[in-house]
Each structure stands twice: as C-alpha cells, then as structure tokens.
C-alpha positions in Angstrom: 97.4 122.9 47.4 100.7 121.3 46.3 102.7 123.3 48.8 100.4 122.2 51.6 100.7 118.5 50.6 104.5 118.9 50.4 104.5 120.4 53.9 102.4 117.5 55.2 104.6 114.9 53.6 107.8 116.5 54.9 106.4 116.6 58.5 105.2 113.0 58.3 108.6 111.8 57.1 110.4 113.7 59.9 108.0 112.6 62.6 107.5 108.9 61.7 110.9 108.3 59.9 109.1 107.3 56.7 110.0 107.9 53.0 106.8 109.1 51.5 106.7 111.3 48.4 103.9 113.5 46.9 102.7 110.8 44.5 102.7 107.9 46.9 101.1 109.9 49.7 98.4 111.4 47.4 97.5 108.0 45.9 97.3 106.4 49.3 94.0 104.6 50.2 91.6 105.7 52.9 92.8 102.9 55.2 96.4 103.9 54.7 95.5 107.6 55.5 93.7 106.5 58.7 96.8 104.4 59.7 99.1 107.5 59.2 96.7 109.6 61.2 96.6 107.0 64.0 100.5 106.9 64.0 100.6 110.7 64.3 98.1 110.7 67.1 100.2 108.0 68.9 103.3 110.0 68.5 101.6 112.9 70.3 100.2 110.6 73.0 96.6 111.3 71.9 95.7 107.7 71.6 97.1 104.2 71.9 98.9 102.1 69.2 96.7 99.9 67.1 96.4 98.5 63.5 93.6 99.8 61.4 93.5 96.7 59.3 92.8 94.3 62.2 90.5 96.6 64.1 86.8 97.3 63.7 86.2 100.4 61.6 83.6 101.8 64.0 86.0 101.3 66.9 88.8 102.9 64.8 86.6 106.0 64.1 85.6 106.2 67.8 89.2 106.1 68.9 90.3 108.7 66.3 87.5 111.1 67.3 88.5 110.7 71.0 92.1 111.6 70.0 90.8 114.6 68.1 88.8 115.7 71.1 91.9 115.5 73.2 93.8 117.8 70.9 90.7 120.1 70.6 90.4 119.9 66.9 87.4 121.6 65.3 86.4 120.8 61.7 86.2 123.5 59.1 83.2 125.7 58.6 82.3 123.8 55.4 81.8 120.6 57.4 79.0 121.7 59.7 77.3 118.3 59.9 78.9 116.0 62.5 77.4 113.0 60.7 79.1 113.9 57.4 82.4 114.5 59.2 82.2 111.1 60.9 81.3 109.4 57.6 84.3 111.1 55.9 86.6 109.9 58.7 85.1 106.4 58.4 86.0 106.3 54.6 89.4 108.0 55.2 88.6 111.0 52.9 91.7 113.0 52.2 89.7 116.2 52.2 89.2 115.6 55.9 92.4 113.8 56.9 94.8 116.4 55.3 93.4 119.4 57.3 93.7 117.3 60.5 97.3 116.6 59.8 98.0 120.2 58.9 96.4 121.4 62.1 98.5 118.9 64.2 101.8 120.0 62.5 101.0 123.6 62.9 100.2 123.4 66.7 102.8 120.9 67.9 103.6 122.6 71.2 100.0 123.1 72.0 99.1 119.5 71.2 101.9 118.2 73.4 100.5 120.2 76.3 96.9 119.2 75.6 97.7 115.5 75.4 99.7 115.8 78.7 96.8 117.5 80.4 94.2 115.1 78.9 95.9 112.1 80.6 95.0 113.6 84.0 92.0 115.9 83.4 89.7 113.9 81.1 86.9 112.4 83.3 86.5 108.7 83.4 83.2 107.4 81.9 81.3 105.7 84.6 77.7 104.4 84.3 75.1 106.0 86.6 74.5 102.7 88.4 78.1 102.7 89.6 77.7 105.9 91.5 75.1 104.2 93.8 78.0 102.2 95.4 79.3 104.4 98.3 82.9 103.2 97.9 82.9 104.2 94.2 81.3 107.5 95.1 84.0 108.2 97.7 86.7 107.3 95.2 85.0 109.5 92.6 85.1 112.5 95.0 88.7 111.8 95.8 89.4 111.7 92.1 87.8 115.1 91.5 89.8 116.6 94.4 93.0 115.2 93.1 92.1 116.7 89.7 91.6 120.1 91.3 94.9 119.8 93.1 96.6 118.9 89.8 95.0 121.9 88.1 96.3 124.3 90.8 99.8 122.7 90.7 99.9 122.9 86.9 98.8 126.5 87.0 101.5 127.3 89.6 104.1 125.6 87.4 103.0 127.7 84.4 103.2 130.9 86.4 106.6 130.1 87.8 107.9 129.3 84.4 106.6 132.6 83.1 108.2 134.4 86.0 111.5 132.6 85.3 111.4 133.6 81.7 110.4 137.1 82.8 113.4 137.2 85.1 115.7 136.1 82.3 114.3 138.8 80.0 114.9 141.4 82.8 118.5 140.1 83.3 119.1 140.4 79.5 117.6 143.9 79.5 119.8 144.9 82.5 122.9 143.5 80.8 122.0 145.4 77.6 121.4 148.6 79.5 124.8 148.2 81.3 126.5 147.7 77.9 124.7 150.7 76.5 125.6 152.7 79.6 129.3 151.8 79.2 129.1 152.8 75.5 127.5 156.1 76.3 130.2 156.8 78.9 132.9 156.1 76.3 131.2 158.3 73.8 130.9 161.1 76.4 134.6 160.8 77.2 135.6 161.0 73.5 133.3 163.9 73.0 134.7 165.7 76.1 138.2 165.1 74.8 137.4 166.6 71.4 135.6 169.5 73.1 138.6 170.3 75.3 140.6 171.0 72.1 138.0 173.5 70.8 138.7 177.2 71.6 135.8 179.2 73.0 133.8 176.3 74.2 131.1 178.3 75.9 130.3 180.3 72.8 130.1 177.1 70.8 127.8 175.4 73.4 125.5 178.4 73.5 125.3 178.4 69.7 124.6 174.7 69.7 121.9 175.2 72.4 120.3 178.0 70.4 120.4 175.9 67.3 118.7 173.0 69.0 116.0 175.3 70.3 115.4 176.7 66.9 115.3 173.2 65.4 112.8 172.2 68.0 110.7 175.3 67.3 110.9 174.5 63.6 109.7 171.0 64.2 106.8 172.3 66.2 105.9 174.8 63.5 106.1 172.1 60.9 103.9 169.8 63.0 101.4 172.7 63.4 101.5 173.3 59.6 100.8 169.7 58.9 97.9 169.7 61.3 96.5 172.9 59.7 96.9 171.3 56.3 95.2 168.2 57.5 92.3 170.1 59.0 92.1 172.2 55.9 91.9 169.2 53.7 89.3 167.6 55.9 87.2 170.8 55.9 87.5 171.0 52.1 86.4 167.3 51.8 83.5 168.0 54.1 82.6 171.1 52.1 82.8 169.2 48.8 80.6 166.4 50.2 78.0 168.9 51.5 78.0 170.8 48.3 77.5 167.5 46.4 74.6 166.6 48.7 73.2 170.0 48.2 73.4 169.9 44.5 71.9 166.4 44.5 69.1 167.7 46.7 68.5 170.7 44.4 68.5 168.5 41.3 66.0 166.1 43.0 63.9 169.0 44.1 63.7 170.5 40.6 60.4 169.8 39.0 58.9 168.1 42.0 56.3 169.3 44.4 55.8 168.8 48.1 53.2 166.2 47.4 55.6 164.2 45.2 58.3 164.4 47.9 55.8 163.2 50.5 54.8 160.3 48.3 58.5 159.3 47.9 59.2 159.5 51.6 56.0 157.4 52.3 57.2 154.8 49.8 60.6 154.6 51.4 58.9 154.4 54.9 56.7 151.6 53.7 59.7 149.7 52.3 61.7 150.2 55.6 58.6 149.2 57.6 58.2 146.0 55.6 61.9 145.2 56.1 61.8 145.8 59.8 58.5 144.2 60.7 58.3 141.3 58.3 61.5 140.3 56.5 64.1 140.8 59.1 62.1 139.1 61.9 61.5 136.1 59.6 65.2 135.9 58.8 66.0 136.1 62.5 63.5 133.4 63.3 64.8 131.1 60.7 68.4 131.6 61.9 67.4 131.0 65.5 65.6 127.7 64.5 68.7 126.7 62.5 71.0 127.5 65.5 68.7 125.5 67.8 68.8 122.6 65.4 72.5 122.7 65.2 72.8 122.8 69.0 70.5 119.8 69.3 72.7 117.9 66.8 75.8 118.8 68.8 74.3 117.7 72.0 73.2 114.4 70.6 75.4 111.3 71.5 77.3 109.3 68.9 75.1 108.1 66.0 75.1 104.4 65.2 73.9 102.6 62.1 70.8 101.3 63.8 69.8 104.7 64.9 70.3 106.1 61.4 68.2 103.3 59.9 65.4 103.9 62.4 65.5 107.6 61.7 65.4 107.0 58.0 62.4 104.8 58.4 60.6 107.4 60.5 61.4 110.1 57.9 60.0 107.9 55.1 56.8 107.1 57.0 56.4 110.8 57.9 56.9 111.8 54.2 54.3 109.3 53.1 51.8 110.6 55.6 52.4 114.2 54.5 51.9 113.2 50.9 48.7 111.5 51.8 47.4 114.5 53.7 48.4 116.8 50.8 46.5 114.6 48.2 43.5 114.4 50.5 43.4 118.2 50.9 43.8 118.8 47.2 40.9 116.3 46.5 38.7 118.1 49.0 39.4 121.5 47.5 38.7 120.1 44.0 35.3 118.8 45.3 34.3 122.0 46.9 35.4 124.1 43.9 36.7 126.9 46.0 36.3 130.3 44.3 39.0 132.0 46.4 41.8 130.0 44.8 42.8 132.7 42.2 42.8 135.3 44.9 45.0 133.2 47.1 47.3 132.5 44.2 47.5 136.3 43.5 48.2 137.0 47.2 51.0 134.3 47.2 52.4 135.8 44.0 52.4 139.3 45.5 54.1 138.0 48.7 56.8 136.3 46.7 57.3 139.5 44.6 57.7 141.5 47.8 60.2 139.0 49.2 62.1 139.1 45.9 62.1 142.9 45.9 63.3 143.0 49.5 66.1 140.6 48.6 67.1 142.8 45.7 67.0 145.8 48.0 69.3 144.1 50.5 71.7 143.1 47.7 71.7 146.6 46.3 72.4 148.1 49.7 75.2 145.6 50.3 76.8 146.4 47.0 76.4 150.1 47.7 78.2 149.7 51.0 81.0 147.6 49.4 81.4 150.3 46.6 81.6 153.1 49.2 84.2 151.1 51.2 86.3 150.6 48.1 85.9 154.3 47.2 87.1 155.4 50.6 90.0 153.0 50.4 91.0 154.3 46.9 90.7 157.9 48.1 92.9 157.2 51.1 95.4 155.4 48.9 95.4 158.3 46.4 95.9 160.7 49.2 98.8 158.8 50.6 100.4 158.5 47.1 99.9 162.0 45.9 100.3 163.7 49.3 98.1 166.7 48.4 94.5 167.8 47.7 93.0 166.1 44.7 91.6 168.5 42.2 88.0 168.1 41.1 85.5 169.9 38.8 86.5 173.3 37.4 89.9 173.2 39.2 90.8 169.9 37.4 89.7 171.3 34.0 91.8 174.5 34.5 94.8 172.4 35.6 94.4 170.2 32.5 94.2 173.2 30.2 97.3 174.7 31.8 99.2 171.4 31.2 98.1 171.4 27.6 99.3 175.0 27.1 102.6 174.2 28.7 103.0 171.0 26.6 102.4 172.9 23.4 104.9 175.6 24.5 107.4 172.8 25.4 107.0 171.1 22.0 107.5 174.4 20.1 110.6 175.3 22.1 112.0 171.8 21.7 111.5 172.0 17.9 113.3 175.5 17.9 116.1 174.1 20.0 116.5 171.2 17.6 116.7 173.5 14.6 119.2 175.8 16.3 121.4 172.7 17.2 121.2 171.6 13.6 122.2 175.1 12.4 125.1 175.2 14.9 126.3 171.9 13.7 126.2 173.2 10.0 128.1 176.3 11.0 130.7 174.4 12.9 131.3 172.1 9.9 131.6 175.1 7.6 134.1 176.8 9.9 136.2 173.6 10.0 136.1 173.5 6.2 137.2 177.1 6.0 140.0 176.5 8.4 141.2 173.6 6.4 141.2 175.8 3.2 143.0 178.8 4.8 145.4 177.9 7.6 145.9 181.6 8.5 142.3 181.8 9.6 142.9 179.6 12.6 145.5 182.0 13.9 143.5 185.1 13.1 140.2 184.2 14.7 141.5 183.8 18.2 143.1 187.3 18.1 139.7 188.7 17.1 137.9 186.8 19.9 140.5 188.1 22.5 139.8 191.8 21.7 138.2 193.9 24.5 134.7 195.3 24.6 135.8 198.6 23.0 136.9 196.7 19.9 133.7 194.8 19.8 131.7 198.1 19.8 133.3 199.0 16.5 136.2 201.2 17.7 138.9 199.3 15.9 142.3 201.1 15.8 143.9 202.0 12.5 146.6 199.6 11.3 150.1 200.6 12.0 151.6 199.1 8.8 150.5 198.1 5.3 150.9 194.4 6.2 148.4 194.6 9.0 146.1 196.6 6.7 146.3 193.8 4.1 145.6 191.2 6.8 142.5 193.0 7.9 141.3 193.4 4.3 141.7 189.7 3.7 140.0 189.0 7.0 137.0 191.1 6.2 136.8 189.5 2.8 136.8 186.1 4.4 134.2 187.1 6.9 131.9 188.5 4.1 132.3 185.2 2.2 131.6 183.3 5.4 128.5 185.4 6.0 127.3 184.8 2.4 128.0 181.1 2.8 126.1 181.0 6.1 123.1 182.8 4.6 123.1 180.5 1.6 123.3 177.4 3.8 120.6 178.8 6.1 118.3 179.5 3.1 119.0 175.9 1.9 118.6 174.4 5.4 115.5 176.4 6.5 112.9 174.6 4.3 114.4 171.2 5.2 114.2 172.1 8.9 110.6 173.2 8.5 109.8 169.9 6.8 111.6 168.0 9.5 109.9 169.8 12.4 106.4 168.1 12.0 108.2 164.8 11.3 110.1 165.1 14.6 106.8 165.9 16.4 105.2 162.9 14.7 108.1 160.7 15.7 107.8 161.8 19.3 104.1 161.1 19.2 104.7 157.7 17.7 107.3 157.0 20.5 104.8 157.9 23.2 102.1 155.8 21.6 104.6 152.9 21.2 105.5 153.2 24.9 101.9 153.2 26.0 101.0 150.3 23.8 104.1 148.4 25.0 103.1 148.9 28.6 99.5 147.8 27.8 100.9 144.7 26.1 103.1 143.8 29.0 100.2 144.3 31.4 97.8 142.2 29.3 100.5 139.5 28.8 101.1 139.2 32.6 97.3 139.1 33.3 96.7 136.4 30.6 99.7 134.4 32.0 98.3 134.5 35.5 94.8 133.7 34.3 96.2 130.8 32.3 98.0 129.4 35.3 94.8 129.7 37.4 92.7 127.9 34.7 95.3 125.2 34.3 95.3 124.6 38.0 91.5 124.5 38.0 91.6 122.1 35.1 94.0 119.7 36.9 91.8 119.8 40.0 88.7 119.2 37.9 90.3 116.2 36.1 91.4 114.8 39.4 88.0 115.2 41.0 86.4 113.6 37.8 88.7 110.6 38.1 87.8 110.2 41.8 84.1 110.4 41.0 84.5 107.9 38.2 86.3 105.4 40.5 83.7 105.9 43.2 80.9 105.5 40.6 82.5 102.2 39.3 82.7 101.0 42.9 79.1 101.9 43.6 78.0 100.3 40.3 79.6 97.1 41.3 77.9 97.3 44.7 74.6 98.0 43.0 75.0 95.1 40.7 75.9 92.8 43.6 72.8 94.1 45.5 70.6 93.6 42.5 71.8 90.0 42.1 71.1 89.3 45.8 67.7 90.9 45.5 67.0 88.8 42.4 67.9 85.7 44.3 65.7 86.8 47.2 62.8 87.4 44.9 63.3 83.9 43.3 63.3 82.3 46.8 60.2 84.3 47.8 58.4 83.0 44.6 59.7 79.5 45.3 61.8 79.5 42.1 65.1 78.5 43.8 66.9 75.6 42.1 67.2 72.5 43.9 70.4 71.9 45.9 71.2 75.7 46.0 71.7 77.2 49.5 69.3 80.0 50.3 70.5 83.6 50.2 69.8 84.2 53.8 71.6 81.2 54.9 74.6 81.9 52.7 74.8 85.5 54.0 74.6 84.3 57.5 77.4 81.8 56.8 79.5 84.5 55.4 78.8 86.8 58.3 79.6 83.9 60.7 82.9 83.2 58.9 83.9 86.8 58.9 83.1 87.1 62.6 85.1 83.9 63.4 88.0 85.3 61.4 87.8 88.6 63.2 87.7 86.8 66.6 90.7 84.7 65.6 92.6 87.8 64.5 91.7 89.6 67.7 92.8 86.7 69.8 96.0 86.5 67.8 96.5 90.2 68.3 96.0 89.9 72.0 98.4 87.0 72.2 101.0 89.0 70.3 100.5 92.0 72.6 100.8 89.7 75.7 103.9 87.9 74.4 105.5 91.1 73.1 107.7 91.7 76.2 108.8 88.0 76.4 109.8 88.0 72.7 111.6 91.3 73.0 113.5 89.9 76.0 114.3 86.7 74.1 115.5 88.7 71.1 117.8 90.8 73.4 119.2 87.5 74.9 120.0 86.1 71.5 121.6 89.4 70.5 123.8 89.3 73.6 124.8 85.7 72.8 125.6 86.7 69.3 127.7 89.6 70.5 129.5 87.3 73.0 130.4 84.8 70.4 131.6 87.4 68.0 133.9 88.8 70.8 135.2 85.3 71.5 136.0 84.7 67.8 137.7 88.0 67.6 139.8 87.2 70.7 140.8 83.8 69.4 141.8 85.2 66.0 143.9 87.9 67.7 145.6 85.1 69.9 146.3 83.1 66.8 147.8 86.0 65.1 150.1 86.5 68.1 151.3 82.9 67.9 150.2 81.4 71.1 151.1 77.7 70.1 147.7 76.4 69.3 145.1 76.0 66.5 141.5 77.1 66.8 138.9 75.5 64.6 135.2 76.0 64.2 133.0 73.1 63.1 129.3 73.1 62.5 128.2 72.7 66.1 131.5 72.9 68.0 134.7 74.9 68.6 138.1 73.2 69.0 141.4 74.6 70.2 144.4 72.2 69.7 147.7 72.8 71.5 151.0 72.2 69.5 
C-alpha cells in the first residue's frame, strides 16, 4: 500500500510540478483529491480546466465521470454498484481516487491516444427535437460521414506507422545478418588458414565427420532413452493408480452385498439428480436475475437526488404494504387454526436441510478438486526435483531398511577408523620419543625399510663382522622393547578407546540433533518475523480505518444534532410554541439557501469575468514585462556609458530621468 502511494505521489509531482509528500498527500481532504484528479485529467486532455471549490459538486462529479468515460476507466470488481461509485467520487473517497490515479499513470500512452480520439469520435448530445429540423439533420449526417472518414484515416495512419516500424526492424535485422555474415566469413578464413597448416587434412576431416555422426546418433539414442523412461514412468504411474483404485474397490466390496452396492449407487444417483434438477437450476436462475438487474442498472441514466428520494419513498411504501399483507395473512391463519402448519414447517425444515447438505457437498467437492490439484502440482515438482521414479509401498520400506543398514555399517567403520587414527598417533609419538632417546635408531630404521622383498621374507644375510652383529642385536633388542611398549600402550589405550566410541557416537547424534533444531529454529523465527510484520501492517491499517470512522462518526453526530435541533424548532412551530420575534425555521432556511445561491451566482459571474478578461490581463502583463525589460536595458546602457566617461551625469529621480552634460 505504501509503495503504491509513493508511486502515485512521485508521478503527480512529475506531472504537475508539485511538491507533495506521502503525509501531505495521504492527509488531503476529499475536495483536494478531486482537484488533483481534475488537474491530472486536464493534463491528459480528458476534460477542461475548472476549480472544484467554485463549481457545483454535482457538475464536478458529472465532468469527472465524463473524463473517466473518455479514458475508458472501469471501476474495480469490489465496486459493482454505480451509485456507490458515484457517491464515493462525490465525497472524494481516497479508496476510489487512488486506483483511478494509478490506472492513469500505468496507461499514459493509451490515455493520450484515447483522449485524442475522443475529441473527434465522441458523439454530440442533441435532443430528439433538434433532429426534426432538416438542416440540423443534414449537418448531423455530414458529421457522421466526417467521423467515418476520420476513422479510416486514423486506421491508415496506424497501419503505416506499424509498417514503418516493421521496415525499421527489417533493416536492423538485415544489418545484423550482414555483420554476422562478415564475422562468419572471417571465422571461416581463420579456420581455413589453421586447417592448411594441419597435415593429412582429409583424414582429419573424415574423422571429424565420423565423430559428428556418432555424436548425433548418441543424442538420438539419448533422446529415445529419455522417451522410453518417460513412457515407463507414465505407465508405472498409471499402473499404481489402477492398482490403488482396484485395492479401494476390493476393500469397498469386502463385506458388502450386491443389494448394498445398489443402494449406495441409488443414493448417489438421487443426490446427483437433486443437484442437477433442483439446486443448480435455482442457482442459475438467481444468477440470471442478478445479471439482468445489473444490466438494468447499467442501462439506466444518471441518478439524481430527486430520483433517489422518490425511489426511497416507493420502497418504504411497498415495504409497509408487504408488512400489512403479512400481518393480515398471519391473522387469517390464526383464525382458521390450520392443522397443516406443523407439516409445512417440517417440509420447510427438510428443504433447508437438503439445501445445506447440497452446499456442504459442493464445498467438499471443491475442496477435493483443490487438494487433487495441489497433489498433482507437488508430484510434478517432486519429479522435477528428484528426476527419477518416486518409491512407494514395499519398495520405499526396503530402501529405508537398506539405508539404515548402510548407516550402521558407516558408523561402525567410522568408529574403527577413529580408533586406528588414535593408535597411529600414539605409535608415532612413541617412535619420536625412542628416536630422541637413541639417535642411532633414526639412521638404522631407514636402512631396514630400504631392504628388498627377500629380506622382508626373513632371508636376512649373516653379518660380515662382529660390529654389524652387535648392531643387529641392539636393533632386535630395541624392536622387542618397542613391541612390548606398543602392546602395553595398546592394552592401556584399548579400554579408553572402547569408552570413547559410544561417546563419539553420542556426540555425532547430538550434533545432528543440534543442526536439525537450529534449522527448525531459523525457519520458525523467519515465519514469526513475517507474520509479525503482516500483523503490524494490519494493525496500522485497522487503526487508520478506526480513526477515519471516528472522524466520520463525529461529523455525522454533529449533522444529526443539527438536524435534531431543526426538527425540534419545526415541532415547536407546528405546535405554535415559537417565541415571539423569532424567524420561522422555514423562512430562515429559505433565506440561507437564497444567500448561498446569490453567493454562488456572484462567484460564477466573477469566474466568468476572470475567464473573459484572462487574455487581456495576460497581454497587459506581457506589456508591463516588456516595459520593465526595456527600462532595465536603458539603465544598463547608461551605466556603461558613464563608466566609459562620456562627459555627462545620469540621475534617476522618483518619476524622471535626467542626463546633464558637463
């Protein structure tokens, strides 16, 4: 709502060179909104310039509606009553004025064209008596012929402009094709130059041609495969649907006999027959009557206050007659003591129950269709997202069991991998400590790792010297000590790792739970924020509407009190209780009406005089501006001459100018 109001204010400021803001425009009175609407319509040549303050409100509404007719504005669906729309325009209701302004600013080009055509194509309103004059009838026929000629000329102009734009598009397309052709030629030349440098061109071209053919064949096979998958999926879907229908039919048929099925079908047939023969025809008849009534309202001329008052009086009199007839009929029934009244009441109650059941059936069918539509949309969306057949029933259960088994295996292997990594880290730390204690170990271990496969199998050659034998003995001693240390560390670490394994699994589960709850919290927080914003906006709109209703209620209350005072004075006068020397209410009201009419006439005369003298005053203003400009130029010239030292003195008095020679 705020964005729409901001857009309207921006467009009004750009169109009328005004400086409205959101607050000033939103707090504008109905008369001010009508003046803005009139100025906008004048800008688009939909009506003539006039001031809403000095013009009759009925005439203002009439001219505004004529302007809206010229721009082909249609009210919203919510405002289906022309009388309420006219009343809203009369009061300057912003709920009606704002959509009109939005429509005008959204269709500027269209409105310019419509107002231009309306100047020549809208028929002149002539009374039927004027057509009896032969000269006026001839002029009217000539006027219609000229209108037809204008229509043909305008149509030809539109077609020629379209052809011109089409020719421009063709020229642009031709230029683009020429440029593309030149680029393609350059690319061909560059490709040919590179191809000339390649040896065995024919073999390469044949291989490329064969590759292209194979790729095309591969694409065709892929397309056929996709078609086959699509057909297979469709056939499986149809099979599942038919199987579901078959299972439903079997479940429905279990425990039921042919007689029960026939009774069910008869009940459904009776319901459908009632819907087709009674309910739907009644609804169609009511809708046709409503459409006929709306068409009659549309075809009626403009409604005046006198017509509305007469119509209200007729409605009141008809209502009183109907009430009298109803009371008379009830009294007659009470006198006769009709014994069929309970049966009639029961029949009416049954008819109402049938109508309510039919309404519930319609609502249920409508909800069922909506749910089926949503289900089809969700299935299509799921298919587009997943890209494969969706598992159901036993296949889904089997797939879930497989996932659970794989998940358990994954968790077990992950825990084993974690224990192995911890053991490797311990062994690495132990090896580093041993290397720090015995520096010769760091030079001996690489020699052992570089031995060939024969030495790894146990075929170690005999030492050639006692020094080597002693080195191997120390190495074997160190290895045995290392193995014992590793076994001791493993026996010490194994219970700890076994205790840590369920803790790690519990930590992983807590992390997963934490992530899921965090996602749920973020989703809930975003939902609550959006709902809070919506509720805040609704609260602001409600407060605003309450303030408007309160102001309107206060205004109506004042009007009501004033009317009550007038009625009290009228009753006093009717009962001859008017104080002496006081003017009667009727006479005072007539005097007020006469004064307002005189003021209105004076203002209209003043307005007409202003409009008549507008050109003369503009011309007089232009003459005075020319005189002012001429005097300014003369003063400037004299000052320049004085600055150059021409031998004189220029002086300006109150009503004279003097130049004294030296």
